[in-house]
C-alpha positions as CSV (number, residue, x, y, z in Angstrom):
1,M,120.9,52.5,-105.4
2,A,120.2,48.7,-105.8
3,E,116.5,49.3,-106.1
4,V,116.9,52.0,-108.7
5,P,116.2,50.6,-112.2
6,R,119.0,50.8,-114.7
7,E,117.2,53.3,-116.9
8,A,116.6,55.6,-113.9
9,A,120.3,55.3,-113.0
10,F,121.3,56.3,-116.5
11,M,118.9,59.2,-116.4
12,S,120.2,60.4,-113.0
13,G,123.7,60.5,-114.5
14,I,122.4,62.6,-117.4
15,F,120.6,64.9,-115.0
16,V,123.7,65.4,-112.8
17,L,125.8,66.0,-115.9
18,A,123.4,68.6,-117.3
19,A,123.1,70.3,-113.9
20,V,126.9,70.6,-113.6
21,L,127.4,71.8,-117.2
22,W,124.5,74.3,-117.0
23,M,125.7,75.7,-113.7
24,T,129.4,76.0,-114.6
25,E,128.7,76.8,-118.3
26,A,131.8,74.7,-119.1
27,L,129.9,74.1,-122.4
28,P,127.6,76.6,-124.1
29,L,124.0,76.1,-122.7
30,F,122.6,74.9,-126.0
31,A,125.5,72.4,-126.4
32,T,124.6,70.8,-123.1
33,S,121.0,70.5,-124.3
34,L,122.2,68.6,-127.4
35,L,124.4,66.4,-125.2
36,V,121.3,65.6,-123.1
37,I,119.3,64.5,-126.1
38,A,122.2,62.5,-127.6
39,A,122.9,60.7,-124.2
40,Q,119.3,59.8,-123.9
41,I,119.3,58.2,-127.4
42,I,122.5,56.2,-126.7
43,L,121.8,55.2,-123.1
44,L,118.0,54.8,-123.0
45,A,116.9,54.1,-126.6
46,N,120.1,52.1,-127.3
47,P,119.6,52.0,-131.1
48,G,122.8,50.0,-131.5
49,G,121.5,47.2,-129.3
50,W,124.5,47.2,-127.1
51,R,124.5,45.0,-123.9
52,G,124.1,46.9,-120.7
53,F,122.3,49.8,-122.3
54,G,118.6,50.6,-122.6
55,F,115.8,49.7,-120.2
56,A,116.3,46.8,-117.8
57,S,112.6,46.0,-117.5
58,G,110.3,46.4,-120.5
59,A,111.0,47.5,-124.0
60,S,113.3,50.5,-124.5
61,P,111.9,53.5,-126.3
62,S,112.9,54.0,-129.9
63,Y,115.4,56.8,-130.9
64,R,112.5,58.4,-132.8
65,E,110.5,58.6,-129.5
66,I,113.4,60.3,-127.8
67,L,113.8,62.8,-130.6
68,S,110.1,63.4,-130.6
69,L,110.3,64.4,-126.9
70,A,112.4,67.4,-127.9
71,A,110.3,68.3,-130.9
72,D,107.6,70.0,-128.8
73,P,104.9,72.4,-130.2
74,V,106.1,74.9,-127.7
75,L,109.2,75.4,-129.8
76,V,107.0,76.4,-132.7
77,L,105.2,78.9,-130.4
78,F,108.5,80.4,-129.3
79,F,109.7,80.5,-132.9
80,G,106.7,82.5,-133.9
81,G,107.4,84.9,-131.1
82,F,111.0,85.3,-132.2
83,V,109.8,86.1,-135.8
84,L,107.4,88.7,-134.5
85,A,110.1,90.3,-132.4
86,Q,112.7,90.3,-135.1
87,A,110.3,91.9,-137.6
88,A,109.4,94.6,-135.1
89,V,113.1,95.4,-134.5
90,K,113.9,95.4,-138.2
91,E,111.1,97.8,-139.1
92,G,111.6,100.1,-136.1
93,V,108.2,99.2,-134.6
94,D,109.7,98.8,-131.2
95,R,111.3,102.3,-131.2
96,A,108.3,104.0,-132.7
97,M,105.8,102.4,-130.4
98,S,107.9,102.9,-127.2
99,A,108.4,106.6,-128.0
100,L,104.6,106.9,-128.7
101,L,103.8,105.2,-125.4
102,L,106.2,107.4,-123.5
103,R,104.7,110.7,-124.8
104,P,101.7,110.8,-122.4
105,F,104.0,110.6,-119.3
106,G,105.5,114.0,-119.9
107,T,108.9,115.1,-118.5
108,Q,108.6,114.8,-114.7
109,P,111.2,112.3,-113.6
110,R,109.0,109.9,-111.6
111,H,106.4,109.8,-114.4
112,V,109.0,109.3,-117.1
113,L,110.4,106.3,-115.0
114,L,106.9,104.9,-114.8
115,G,106.4,105.2,-118.5
116,L,109.8,103.7,-119.3
117,M,109.1,100.7,-117.1
118,L,105.6,100.2,-118.5
119,C,107.0,100.3,-122.0
120,T,109.7,97.8,-121.1
121,L,107.2,95.6,-119.4
122,L,104.9,95.6,-122.5
123,F,107.7,94.8,-125.0
124,S,109.3,92.2,-122.8
125,M,106.0,90.2,-122.8
126,W,106.3,89.7,-126.6
127,M,110.0,89.8,-127.4
128,S,113.4,88.9,-125.9
129,N,113.9,90.8,-122.6
130,T,117.5,91.1,-123.6
131,A,116.7,92.9,-126.8
132,T,114.1,95.0,-125.0
133,T,116.6,96.1,-122.4
134,V,119.1,97.1,-125.1
135,M,116.4,99.1,-126.9
136,M,115.0,100.8,-123.8
137,L,118.4,101.7,-122.4
138,A,119.2,103.3,-125.7
139,L,115.9,105.2,-125.5
140,A,116.9,106.3,-122.0
141,T,120.3,107.6,-123.1
142,P,119.1,111.2,-123.7
143,M,117.4,111.2,-120.3
144,L,120.7,110.2,-118.6
145,A,122.5,113.0,-120.6
146,A,120.0,115.5,-119.1
147,M,121.1,114.6,-115.5
148,P,124.3,115.6,-113.8
149,P,126.8,112.8,-112.9
150,G,126.0,112.6,-109.2
151,E,122.2,112.6,-109.6
152,P,120.7,109.5,-107.7
153,F,117.8,109.2,-110.2
154,R,120.2,108.0,-112.9
155,K,120.3,104.7,-110.9
156,A,116.5,104.5,-110.9
157,I,116.4,104.9,-114.7
158,V,119.0,102.3,-115.5
159,L,117.8,99.8,-112.9
160,G,114.1,100.3,-113.8
161,V,114.7,98.9,-117.3
162,P,116.1,95.4,-116.5
163,F,113.8,95.0,-113.6
164,A,110.8,95.7,-115.8
165,A,112.1,93.4,-118.5
166,N,112.6,90.6,-116.0
167,I,109.1,91.1,-114.5
168,G,107.6,91.3,-118.0
169,G,109.1,87.9,-118.7
170,M,106.4,86.4,-116.5
171,G,103.5,87.9,-118.5
172,T,103.0,85.5,-121.4
173,P,104.0,82.0,-122.4
174,I,106.5,83.4,-125.0
175,A,107.9,86.0,-122.7
176,S,110.7,83.9,-121.3
177,P,112.1,80.4,-122.0
178,P,111.1,79.0,-118.5
179,N,107.5,79.7,-119.3
180,A,107.8,77.7,-122.5
181,V,109.5,74.8,-120.8
182,A,106.8,74.8,-118.1
183,M,104.1,74.6,-120.8
184,G,105.9,71.9,-122.6
185,F,106.2,69.8,-119.5
186,L,102.6,70.3,-118.6
187,Q,101.4,69.3,-122.1
188,K,103.4,66.1,-121.9
189,A,101.8,65.4,-118.5
190,G,98.3,65.9,-119.9
191,H,97.6,69.4,-118.6
192,H,96.5,72.1,-121.0
193,V,97.2,75.7,-120.1
194,S,96.0,78.2,-122.8
195,F,97.7,81.4,-123.7
196,L,94.9,83.4,-122.1
197,D,95.0,81.2,-119.0
198,W,98.6,82.0,-118.4
199,M,98.0,85.8,-118.9
200,L,95.1,85.9,-116.5
201,V,97.3,84.4,-113.8
202,A,100.5,86.3,-114.5
203,L,99.3,89.8,-115.5
204,P,98.0,90.9,-112.1
205,L,101.3,89.7,-110.6
206,V,103.3,91.5,-113.3
207,L,101.5,94.8,-112.8
208,G,101.6,94.6,-109.1
209,L,105.4,93.9,-108.9
210,A,106.2,96.5,-111.5
211,S,104.3,99.1,-109.5
212,F,106.1,98.0,-106.3
213,T,109.4,98.2,-108.1
214,W,108.7,101.7,-109.4
215,W,107.8,102.8,-105.9
216,L,111.0,101.4,-104.4
217,L,113.2,103.0,-107.1
218,T,111.6,106.4,-106.5
219,K,112.1,106.1,-102.8
220,F,115.7,104.7,-102.8
221,F,116.9,107.0,-105.7
222,A,114.7,110.1,-105.5
223,P,115.7,113.0,-107.7
224,A,118.1,115.5,-106.0
225,T,118.3,118.1,-108.8
226,P,115.7,120.9,-108.5
227,G,113.5,121.3,-111.5
228,L,114.8,118.2,-113.3
229,R,113.0,117.4,-116.5
230,L,113.6,114.4,-118.8
231,E,113.0,114.7,-122.6
232,H,112.5,111.8,-125.1
233,A,112.4,111.8,-128.9
234,G,110.0,110.0,-131.2
235,T,110.1,108.3,-134.6
236,R,107.4,107.4,-137.2
237,L,106.2,104.0,-138.4
238,T,106.8,103.0,-142.0
239,R,104.3,101.2,-144.2
240,R,105.9,97.9,-143.6
241,G,106.0,98.8,-139.9
242,W,102.2,99.1,-139.9
243,L,102.1,95.7,-141.6
244,V,104.1,94.3,-138.6
245,V,101.7,96.0,-136.2
246,G,98.7,94.5,-138.0
247,V,100.1,90.9,-138.1
248,F,101.2,91.3,-134.4
249,T,97.7,92.4,-133.4
250,V,96.0,89.5,-135.2
251,T,98.4,86.9,-133.9
252,V,98.0,88.1,-130.3
253,V,94.2,88.1,-130.6
254,L,94.3,84.6,-132.0
255,W,96.6,83.4,-129.2
256,M,94.3,84.9,-126.6
257,T,91.1,83.4,-128.1
258,D,92.3,79.8,-128.8
259,R,89.5,78.3,-126.7
260,W,86.9,79.8,-129.0
261,H,88.4,79.2,-132.5
262,G,90.2,76.0,-131.6
263,L,93.5,76.7,-133.3
264,P,96.4,75.7,-131.0
265,S,98.8,78.5,-130.1
266,A,101.7,76.8,-131.9
267,V,99.7,76.8,-135.1
268,V,98.8,80.4,-134.7
269,A,102.5,81.2,-134.2
270,L,103.1,80.2,-137.9
271,L,101.0,83.1,-139.1
272,P,103.7,85.8,-138.7
273,A,106.4,83.5,-140.2
274,V,104.2,82.8,-143.3
275,V,103.1,86.4,-143.8
276,F,106.5,88.1,-143.2
277,T,108.4,85.7,-145.4
278,A,105.8,85.8,-148.2
279,M,105.7,89.7,-148.1
280,G,109.5,90.0,-148.0
281,V,109.6,91.5,-144.6
282,F,111.6,88.6,-143.2
283,T,114.5,87.3,-145.3
284,H,116.9,84.3,-144.9
285,E,119.4,86.7,-143.3
286,D,116.8,87.6,-140.7
287,L,116.1,83.9,-140.2
288,G,119.8,83.3,-139.4
289,R,119.7,86.0,-136.8
290,L,117.0,84.3,-134.7
291,E,118.0,83.0,-131.3
292,W,118.2,79.4,-132.3
293,H,120.4,78.6,-129.3
294,I,117.4,79.4,-127.1
295,L,115.2,77.0,-129.0
296,I,117.8,74.3,-128.6
297,L,118.1,75.0,-124.9
298,I,114.3,74.7,-124.4
299,A,114.3,71.5,-126.5
300,G,117.0,70.0,-124.3
301,G,115.1,71.0,-121.1
302,I,111.9,69.5,-122.3
303,S,113.7,66.3,-123.4
304,L,115.4,66.1,-120.0
305,G,112.1,66.3,-118.1
306,A,110.4,63.9,-120.4
307,G,113.3,61.4,-119.9
308,M,112.9,61.7,-116.2
309,Q,109.2,60.9,-116.5
310,L,109.8,58.1,-118.9
311,T,112.4,56.4,-116.6
312,G,110.6,57.1,-113.4
313,L,113.5,59.2,-112.1
314,D,111.2,62.1,-111.3
315,R,109.2,59.9,-108.8
316,I,112.4,58.7,-107.2
317,A,113.8,62.2,-106.9
318,V,110.6,63.3,-105.2
319,Q,111.4,61.0,-102.3
320,W,114.7,62.9,-101.7
321,L,112.9,66.2,-101.1
322,P,112.8,67.4,-97.5
323,P,109.5,67.3,-95.6
324,S,107.5,70.4,-96.5
325,G,104.3,70.2,-94.4
326,G,101.7,70.0,-97.2
327,G,101.0,71.7,-100.5
328,L,101.9,75.3,-99.6
329,G,105.1,74.2,-97.9
330,L,106.1,72.1,-100.9
331,L,105.4,75.0,-103.2
332,A,107.6,77.3,-101.0
333,V,110.4,74.8,-101.1
334,L,110.2,74.5,-104.9
335,M,110.1,78.3,-105.4
336,L,112.9,79.0,-103.0
337,A,115.1,76.4,-104.7
338,T,114.3,77.8,-108.1
339,M,115.1,81.4,-107.0
340,V,118.4,80.4,-105.3
341,V,119.6,78.4,-108.3
342,S,118.4,80.9,-110.9
343,T,120.3,83.7,-109.1
344,F,123.6,82.0,-110.0
345,M,122.9,80.3,-113.3
346,S,120.6,80.6,-116.4
347,N,117.0,80.7,-115.3
348,T,116.1,78.5,-118.2
349,A,118.6,75.9,-117.1
350,A,117.3,76.1,-113.6
351,A,113.7,75.6,-114.8
352,N,114.9,72.6,-116.9
353,L,116.2,70.9,-113.8
354,L,113.5,71.8,-111.3
355,L,110.3,71.6,-113.3
356,P,110.1,67.8,-113.8
357,I,110.8,67.3,-110.1
358,G,108.2,69.9,-109.1
359,I,105.5,68.5,-111.3
360,S,106.0,65.0,-110.0
361,A,106.1,66.2,-106.4
362,A,102.9,68.1,-106.9
363,A,101.2,65.1,-108.6
364,L,102.2,63.0,-105.5
365,A,101.2,65.6,-103.0
366,G,98.0,66.5,-104.9
367,T,96.0,63.8,-103.3
368,T,96.8,65.0,-99.8
369,G,98.4,68.4,-100.0
370,G,96.2,70.2,-102.4
371,L,99.0,71.2,-104.8
372,S,98.3,70.7,-108.5
373,P,101.1,70.0,-111.2
374,V,99.8,73.2,-113.0
375,Q,100.3,75.3,-109.9
376,A,103.7,73.9,-109.3
377,A,104.9,74.3,-112.9
378,V,103.6,77.9,-113.3
379,S,105.0,78.9,-109.9
380,I,108.5,77.5,-110.7
381,A,108.5,79.3,-114.0
382,L,107.5,82.6,-112.4
383,A,110.1,82.1,-109.6
384,A,112.8,81.8,-112.3
385,S,112.0,85.3,-113.5
386,L,111.9,86.6,-109.9
387,S,115.6,85.7,-109.5
388,M,117.3,89.0,-110.4
389,A,119.4,90.0,-107.4
390,L,122.8,90.0,-109.1
391,P,124.2,91.3,-112.4
392,V,124.9,87.6,-113.4
393,S,121.3,86.5,-112.7
394,T,119.8,87.6,-116.0
395,P,121.1,89.1,-119.3
396,P,119.1,92.3,-118.8
397,N,120.8,92.8,-115.4
398,A,124.3,92.3,-117.0
399,I,123.5,94.8,-119.8
400,A,122.3,97.4,-117.3
401,F,125.2,96.8,-114.9
402,A,127.7,97.4,-117.8
403,R,126.5,101.0,-118.0
404,G,128.4,101.6,-114.7
405,E,125.6,103.7,-113.1
406,F,124.9,101.5,-110.0
407,T,126.6,99.0,-107.7
408,T,125.7,95.3,-107.1
409,R,124.3,96.4,-103.7
410,D,122.0,98.9,-105.4
411,M,120.6,96.1,-107.5
412,A,120.3,93.5,-104.8
413,R,118.5,95.6,-102.2
414,V,115.7,96.3,-104.7
415,A,115.6,92.9,-106.3
416,L,115.5,91.0,-103.0
417,L,112.4,92.9,-101.9
418,V,110.7,92.5,-105.2
419,G,111.5,88.8,-105.3
420,A,110.3,88.2,-101.8
421,L,107.0,90.0,-102.5
422,G,106.6,88.1,-105.7
423,A,107.2,84.7,-104.1
424,L,104.7,85.5,-101.4
425,L,102.1,86.6,-103.9
426,V,102.6,83.5,-106.0
427,I,102.3,81.2,-102.9
428,V,99.4,82.9,-101.3
429,G,97.5,83.6,-104.5
430,G,98.4,80.3,-106.2
431,G,95.0,78.9,-105.6
432,I,93.8,80.9,-108.7
433,V,95.9,78.6,-110.8
434,M,94.0,75.6,-109.4
435,R,91.0,76.8,-111.3
436,F,92.6,75.4,-114.5
């Protein structure tokens, strides 16, 4: 360690501490993020001017610079997404639209499962996949009541919802925290990925994996009750509900057309916050119910990655990676590591730890291995969502498992096949990302 600069040694200690705390959850995840930011201020910025702290060579960054690393525009983008989702839930837009979307699928069990998964997929692209899972499982309760206790298709219904929610989390930059962390890291590294760029890459993968998952569920848990039919009820939208739909539509269109009108996605994300608060749809009580702990977790991850880049620890860590045999081999190693770690800990925390290393490794290998930082970052974020083999892997899995309709083995045998196919598609089709 003699050749490692003091600031990189400090940063490696912060990284290890964050990894241990995020993996064990000895502290709440957001508390670890705050600890990461505070430790960087004390050890790297050294605002007190204490001997033995700060950078050994060159000027130390100011504490304002460390704080600015965490204040990323991606947080505003995610905040806007949270406001949209909260308003939709408050005004019943989620329930009304899901019932409306389910209606064309009729009552045949396999078709109803497809509709349920597609609705879950759609909502999880724009709102918390945890909230989406709760909502869709509640919508599926009458369907479960229509099936006898030993009916295998009950497992398909309850498993289809969390799987679709996890897969939908890959679809947009605001669909899951790992996506936001990846975009934040890329922006700080000088790579711009627009909202539409992300969707063009992720949507084909999302639709393909959702179709494969639906097919697996219908094969593994085919209906055994003759003449089984599944009913679902609907609700109507209120006037304020239609306002939410209108603002949602305008916001999404602006997000997807940023390259033409020039407004950054983070600026567009302020539109629903401004409109809903001005119109009284969103109150200070609603503001308090937002998932602020997720925003803090994302901020800590972005700060951790930026600190690794600032101190050069990311470049040092790349040297510890095992030989991978070129760009595709490196990508496979990074995705496998992400999927394994994300299976046993928060996928956001796993992305926080692996994204800065992956981006630096890709930058180093890009000259010889053909792997770009954009491809590495997007692939790692997608891999985090593919890790769903256990009930503890994601909140949607845990919520569905609590219903007591399936075993861990039921979940794992479907999730491992879906994850393996997803990883293969990302690695083989990753060249599309290179077009950015």
